[in-house]
C-alpha positions in Angstrom: -13.6 -13.0 -0.6 -15.8 -15.9 -1.4 -15.1 -17.8 -4.7 -17.0 -16.7 -7.8 -19.6 -19.6 -7.7 -20.4 -18.9 -4.0 -20.7 -15.2 -4.6 -23.0 -15.7 -7.6 -25.2 -18.1 -5.5 -25.5 -15.4 -2.8 -26.5 -12.8 -5.4 -29.3 -15.1 -6.6 -30.8 -14.9 -3.1 -31.0 -11.1 -3.1 -34.2 -9.3 -4.2 -33.3 -5.9 -5.6 -36.9 -4.9 -5.7 -37.1 -4.9 -2.0 -35.2 -2.6 0.5 -31.5 -3.0 1.2 -30.6 -4.6 4.5 -28.5 -2.6 6.9 -26.1 -5.5 7.5 -22.7 -5.5 5.8 -21.5 -6.9 3.5 -25.0 -8.1 2.4 -26.1 -4.5 1.9 -23.2 -4.1 -0.6 -24.1 -7.4 -2.4 -27.6 -5.9 -2.9 -26.1 -2.8 -4.6 -23.6 -4.8 -6.6 -26.6 -6.7 -8.1 -28.5 -3.5 -8.7 -25.6 -1.8 -10.3 -25.0 -4.9 -12.5 -28.5 -4.4 -14.0 -27.7 -0.7 -14.9 -24.4 -1.6 -16.5 -25.9 -4.5 -18.5 -28.6 -2.2 -19.8 -26.1 0.5 -20.8 -23.9 -2.2 -22.4 -26.8 -3.5 -24.5 -27.7 0.1 -25.5 -24.2 0.8 -26.7 -23.7 -2.7 -28.2 -20.4 -3.2 -26.5 -19.0 -4.0 -23.0 -18.4 -1.1 -20.6 -14.8 -0.6 -19.5 -13.3 0.7 -16.2 -10.0 1.7 -14.9 -8.9 2.0 -11.3 -5.7 4.0 -10.9 -3.7 4.0 -7.7 -1.6 6.8 -6.2 0.4 6.1 -3.0 1.2 3.2 -0.7 0.6 -0.5 -0.6 -2.5 0.2 1.5 -3.9 2.1 -1.4 -2.9 -0.6 -3.8 -4.8 -3.1 -1.8 -7.8 -0.9 -1.6 -7.7 -0.5 -5.3 -7.9 -4.3 -5.7 -11.2 -4.1 -3.8 -12.4 -1.3 -6.2 -11.5 -3.4 -9.2 -13.2 -6.5 -7.7 -16.5 -4.6 -7.2 -16.2 -3.1 -10.8 -15.7 -6.5 -12.2 -18.7 -8.0 -10.3 -20.8 -5.1 -11.5 -19.9 -6.0 -15.1 -17.1 -3.7 -16.2 -14.1 -4.9 -18.1 -10.7 -3.5 -17.3 -9.1 -1.0 -19.8 -6.8 2.0 -20.0 -8.3 5.2 -18.7 -8.3 6.9 -22.1 -11.0 4.4 -23.3 -12.7 3.7 -20.0 -16.3 4.4 -19.2 -15.6 4.6 -15.6 -12.3 6.0 -14.2 -11.6 6.0 -10.5 -8.5 7.5 -8.9 -7.5 6.2 -5.4 -5.6 9.2 -4.2 -2.6 9.8 -1.8 -1.9 13.0 0.1 1.3 12.4 1.9 3.1 15.0 -0.2 1.8 18.1 -1.9 2.8 17.0 -5.4 0.5 13.9 -5.0 -2.5 16.3 -5.0 -1.2 18.3 -7.9 -0.8 15.1 -10.0 -4.5 14.2 -9.4 -5.8 17.7 -10.5 -3.6 17.4 -13.6 -5.1 14.0 -14.4 -8.6 15.3 -13.9 -7.8 18.0 -16.4 -7.0 15.3 -19.0 -10.2 13.4 -18.3 -12.5 16.4 -18.8 -12.4 16.4 -22.7 -12.8 12.6 -22.7 -16.0 12.9 -20.7 -17.3 15.5 -23.1 -16.8 13.0 -26.0 -18.3 10.2 -23.8 -21.3 11.7 -21.9 -22.2 8.5 -20.0 -18.6 8.2 -18.7 -18.3 8.4 -14.9 -15.3 9.7 -12.8 -14.7 8.7 -9.2 -12.2 9.9 -6.6 -11.5 8.2 -3.3 -8.6 7.8 -0.8 -6.6 10.0 1.5 -6.8 13.2 -0.5 -10.5 13.2 -0.3 -10.4 13.3 3.5 -9.2 17.0 3.3 -12.3 19.3 3.4 -10.6 22.0 1.3 -9.9 19.4 -1.5 -13.6 18.3 -1.5 -14.7 22.0 -1.6 -12.4 22.7 -4.6 -13.7 19.6 -6.4 -17.3 20.6 -5.7 -16.8 24.1 -7.1 -14.2 23.6 -9.9 -14.5 20.0 -11.0 -18.3 19.5 -11.4 -17.7 16.8 -14.0 -16.6 14.4 -11.2 -19.4 12.0 -10.3 -18.4 10.2 -7.1 -16.2 11.4 -4.2 -15.6 9.3 -1.1 -12.7 8.8 1.4 -10.7 6.1 3.1 -13.2 4.9 5.6 -16.1 3.8 3.3 -14.5 2.2 0.3 -16.7 -0.8 1.0 -19.7 1.4 -0.1 -18.4 1.7 -3.6 -21.2 -0.2 -5.3 -23.8 1.7 -3.2 -22.4 5.0 -4.3 -22.4 4.0 -8.0 -26.1 3.1 -7.7 -26.8 6.4 -5.9 -25.0 8.3 -8.7 -26.9 6.5 -11.5 -30.3 7.0 -9.9 -29.8 10.6 -8.8 -27.8 11.9 -11.9 -26.0 14.2 -9.4 -22.5 14.4 -8.0 -22.3 12.0 -5.0 -20.1 13.1 -2.1 -19.8 10.7 0.9 -17.0 11.5 3.3 -16.7 10.0 6.8 -14.6 11.8 9.4 -13.7 8.5 11.1 -15.0 5.0 11.6 -14.6 1.9 13.7 -16.2 -0.3 11.1 -14.3 -3.1 9.2 -16.3 -4.8 6.5 -15.1 -8.3 5.5 -15.8 -10.5 2.5 -16.0 -7.9 -0.3 -14.9 -8.8 -3.9 -11.3 -8.0 -4.8 -9.4 -8.4 -8.1 -5.7 -9.2 -7.3 -3.0 -7.8 -9.5 -0.9 -11.0 -9.1 -2.2 -14.5 -8.8 0.8 -15.7 -6.7 1.1 -12.9 -4.1 -1.2 -10.6 -2.3 -1.4 -7.8 0.2 -3.5 -8.4 3.3 -4.7 -5.5 5.5 -4.3 -6.5 9.2 -5.2 -3.1 10.5 -6.3 0.4 9.5 -5.4 3.9 10.7 -2.6 5.2 12.9 -2.3 6.5 16.4 1.3 7.9 16.2 0.7 11.5 15.0 4.2 12.2 13.8 4.3 15.9 13.5 5.0 16.0 9.8 2.4 13.3 8.8 -1.1 13.8 7.6 -2.0 10.1 7.6 -3.7 9.8 11.1 -5.9 12.7 10.1 -7.0 11.1 6.8 -6.9 7.3 7.7 -8.3 7.7 11.2 -7.3 6.0 14.5 -5.9 2.5 14.7 -8.3 -0.4 14.4 -7.2 -4.0 14.0 -9.0 -6.8 12.1 -10.0 -9.9 13.9 -7.2 -12.4 13.7 -9.6 -15.2 12.6 -10.7 -13.1 9.7 -7.1 -12.5 8.7 -6.3 -16.2 8.9 -9.4 -17.0 6.9 -8.5 -14.6 4.2 -5.0 -15.9 3.9 -6.2 -19.5 3.8 -8.5 -18.6 0.9 -5.7 -16.8 -0.9 -3.4 -19.8 -0.6 -6.2 -22.1 -1.9 -6.4 -19.7 -4.9 -2.6 -20.0 -5.6 -1.0 -17.4 -3.5 2.4 -18.3 -2.0 3.4 -14.9 -0.6 1.5 -12.4 1.5 2.4 -8.9 2.5 0.7 -7.9 5.8 -0.2 -4.3 5.7 -0.8 -1.5 8.2 0.5 2.0 9.0 2.2 0.5 12.0 1.9 -3.3 12.0 4.0 -3.5 15.3 1.0 -2.1 17.2 -1.4 -4.6 15.8 -4.0 -6.1 18.2 -3.9 -3.5 21.0 -7.5 -2.5 20.5 -9.0 -5.9 20.0 -11.4 -7.3 22.7 -8.9 -10.0 23.3 -5.6 -8.3 22.7 -3.0 -10.1 20.5 0.5 -9.1 19.6 1.7 -8.8 16.1 4.4 -11.5 16.9 1.6 -13.9 17.9 -0.4 -13.2 14.7 2.7 -14.0 12.7 3.2 -17.3 14.5 -0.4 -18.2 13.6 0.0 -17.2 10.0 3.1 -19.3 9.7 1.1 -22.4 10.4 -0.9 -22.0 7.2 0.0 -24.9 4.9 1.0 -23.9 1.4 2.0 -20.4 2.3 5.7 -20.0 1.5 6.5 -16.4 2.3 5.4 -13.7 4.7 6.3 -10.0 4.4 5.0 -7.0 6.4 5.2 -3.3 6.5 5.4 -0.7 7.9 7.2 -1.2 11.2 7.5 1.7 13.7 10.8 1.4 15.7 9.2 2.4 19.0 6.9 -0.7 18.9 9.2 -3.4 17.6 9.3 -5.8 20.5 11.8 -8.4 21.6 9.1 -11.0 21.0 8.8 -10.0 17.3 12.6 -10.2 16.9 12.6 -13.6 18.3 9.7 -14.8 16.0 11.6 -13.4 13.0 14.8 -15.2 14.0 13.0 -18.5 14.4 10.7 -18.3 11.4 11.1 -20.4 8.2 8.6 -18.2 6.2 9.1 -14.5 7.3 11.3 -12.9 4.5 14.7 -11.7 5.4 13.7 -8.1 4.9 12.6 -5.4 7.4 11.6 -1.9 6.5 12.4 0.2 9.5 12.0 4.0 9.0 14.5 6.2 10.9 13.3 9.5 9.3 16.2 11.4 11.0 19.4 10.4 12.8 19.2 13.4 15.1 17.6 12.7 18.5 16.7 16.4 18.7 14.9 16.3 15.3 13.3 12.9 16.2 11.7 14.5 19.3 10.4 17.4 17.1 9.0 14.8 14.8 7.2 13.1 17.7 8.8 9.7 16.7 9.3 8.7 20.4 12.8 7.0 20.1 16.3 8.4 20.0 19.2 7.7 17.6 20.8 5.5 20.3 17.6 3.5 20.8 17.3 2.9 17.1 20.9 1.7 16.7 20.4 -0.6 19.7 17.3 -2.1 18.0 19.2 -2.6 14.8 21.9 -4.5 16.7 19.3 -6.8 18.3 17.7 -7.5 14.9 21.0 -8.3 13.3 22.0 -10.7 16.1 18.7 -12.6 15.7 18.6 -12.5 11.9 22.2 -12.1 10.7 21.4 -12.1 7.0 18.5 -9.6 7.2 18.1 -6.8 4.7 17.3 -3.5 6.3 15.7 -0.6 4.4 14.4 2.7 5.7 12.8 6.1 5.1 14.7 9.4 5.6 13.3 12.9 5.6 15.7 15.8 4.8 15.1 19.4 5.6 12.7 19.0 8.5 12.0 22.4 10.2 15.0 23.4 12.4 17.4 20.8 11.0 20.9 22.0 11.2 24.0 20.8 9.5 24.9 19.0 12.7 21.6 17.2 12.7 22.1 16.2 9.1 25.5 14.8 9.9 23.8 12.6 12.6 21.6 11.2 9.9 24.6 10.4 7.7 26.2 8.8 10.8 23.2 6.4 11.2 23.4 5.6 7.4 27.0 4.7 7.7 26.6 2.6 10.9 23.4 0.7 9.8 24.5 0.3 6.1 21.0 0.0 4.6 20.3 -2.2 1.6 18.3 0.8 0.3 16.6 3.9 1.6 13.6 6.0 0.4 14.8 9.5 0.8 12.4 12.5 0.8 12.6 16.2 0.9 10.4 17.5 3.7 7.0 18.4 2.3 4.9 20.8 4.4 1.4 19.4 4.9 -1.3 21.9 6.0 -2.9 20.7 9.2 0.1 19.0 10.7 2.1 20.5 13.6 5.3 20.7 11.5 3.7 23.0 9.0 3.4 25.7 11.6 7.0 25.3 13.0 9.5 28.1 12.6 12.9 27.6 10.9 11.6 26.1 7.6 14.8 25.2 5.8 15.8 27.1 2.6 15.3 25.1 -0.6 18.9 25.3 -1.7 20.2 24.0 1.6 17.7 21.1 1.6 18.6 20.2 -2.0 22.3 20.1 -1.2 21.7 17.8 1.8 19.4 15.6 -0.2 22.0 15.1 -2.9 24.8 14.3 -0.4 22.5 11.8 1.5 21.5 10.1 -1.8 25.2 9.7 -2.8 26.0 8.1 0.6 23.0 5.8 0.5 23.6 4.6 -3.0 27.4 4.0 -2.5 26.7 1.9 0.7 23.8 0.1 -0.8 25.8 -1.0 -3.8 28.5 -2.5 -1.4 25.9 -4.2 0.8 24.0 -5.7 -2.0 27.1 -7.2 -3.7 27.9 -9.5 -0.8 25.5 -12.1 -2.1 27.4 -12.4 -5.4 28.0 -16.1 -6.2 25.4 -17.4 -3.7 22.4 -19.5 -4.6 19.1 -18.1 -3.3 15.4 -18.7 -3.9 13.5 -16.2 -6.0 9.8 -15.8 -6.5 9.4 -15.2 -10.2 7.1 -12.1 -10.7 7.2 -11.1 -14.4 8.9 -11.2 -17.7 11.9 -8.8 -17.8 11.0 -5.4 -19.0 14.2 -5.1 -21.0 14.8 -8.6 -22.3 12.0 -10.9 -23.4 14.1 -14.0 -22.9 14.5 -13.2 -19.2 12.3 -13.2 -16.1 12.4 -11.1 -13.0 12.4 -12.7 -9.5 12.3 -11.3 -6.0 14.6 -12.7 -3.3 13.7 -13.1 0.3 15.7 -9.9 1.1 13.6 -8.0 -1.5 16.3 -7.6 -4.1 15.5 -8.4 -7.7 17.3 -10.9 -9.9 17.0 -11.2 -13.7 17.7 -14.5 -15.4 17.0 -16.6 -18.5 13.5 -18.1 -18.3 10.0 -18.3 -19.8 6.7 -16.9 -18.6 5.8 -20.4 -17.4 8.1 -19.7 -14.4 5.9 -16.7 -13.2 4.5 -17.5 -9.7 7.1 -20.2 -9.0 9.8 -20.3 -6.4 13.1 -20.9 -8.2 16.7 -21.4 -7.0 19.0 -18.9 -8.7 22.7 -18.4 -8.6 23.4 -14.7 -8.3 26.2 -14.3 -10.9 26.7 -10.6 -11.1 25.6 -7.6 -8.9 24.5 -4.6 -10.8 24.2 -2.3 -7.8 20.5 -2.7 -6.8 19.7 -5.9 -8.7 21.4 -9.1 -9.8 21.9 -11.0 -13.0 21.7 -14.7 -12.3 21.1 -18.2 -13.7 18.6 -20.8 -12.7 20.1 -23.7 -10.8 
């Protein structure tokens, strides 16, 4: 995003009494300026600022999208506040698991009485959950107090939809089935001044049989590498020292560009940016993790020593049913290659328990992978049936008590191994990026190591955003206590 002075200069050139151009992002600048007038008028009428709250459910992709929502709200004239006092509340929703939808409906129920007390309050819903037609129909019929509903493909239209709602005084629903459009240079309001997520691609082509994401995020489309480099250069100029490159499957980046470019080559170009200290990325699909990428990771001075590599199941039979397109043996061979190239790498993963048809033998294969790879941590999930996915229609859905027993056994195994793996760094000196004051001790700060582990040590808030050498004095299982060197 352009800096504030440059953005304000652009807005001065826009005539909101004329028609909006069709060219993005200029069209959205037009509506930002128009919405700003409405917000200013309402603020003057009430004799106070208007407040807004953007709440995120789900993954890092959603978190990055919410930064764009907050950026647009800030440019329109809203000030950030908790949702119980906000004049505008927007939920950026997730639909990976059924309980994510339930949480949103529950939160909407809490907002309804607030809106009765505050008639000019607006409520918006966007994100993955809104791409499900049955959800939108339910909202249309039973949640008429919601003002704006849009999906994952047209978040860039946020300002335009706000103006449409203010001028029509009716519920606005704008859902796109898919898109090939990528709109650059929109406002965003970062959560951290020293690190930032950066979308390098959108959508997914993998169609894992349990996953709703390709249906709600659309097909893969990669951003122009020049636009990515330009965004990171601007972030670094604004104080960012660490970026997280985001995509549903970053390893397949660049395949649909007019001039194809591998993810490994993109990383090599990003590494050249002066002032950028750390590069992270997620998520990596094992089937697309190339030897070229492993080599780049091994030679890099900036790529963090952490790789999130979802296995999902250790059974080749279940992996085939999941449409993951690799076997247990191929995954373990890949892990060996990575560890040879980057010996001190931290490996984390995702594992699903109770996929349809999973036997005890299949589950033991998963435990075998966990014992052989020895993950630093693992996100473990009980299979959640998502209507519209092939897995939802599969026979042999696993009984709840069996799934719960397997989940508990897996969790014990993962935690025991992770505690051992993490403790090997005890006594070492490593560099931590200080992220915040400690939540439990005001005299301490919390830093993140290259391998993604946290360390707590004595320090003041002046250290936040700095890279600090820390001796890792004592391992506490999944984090360290340390002291600044």
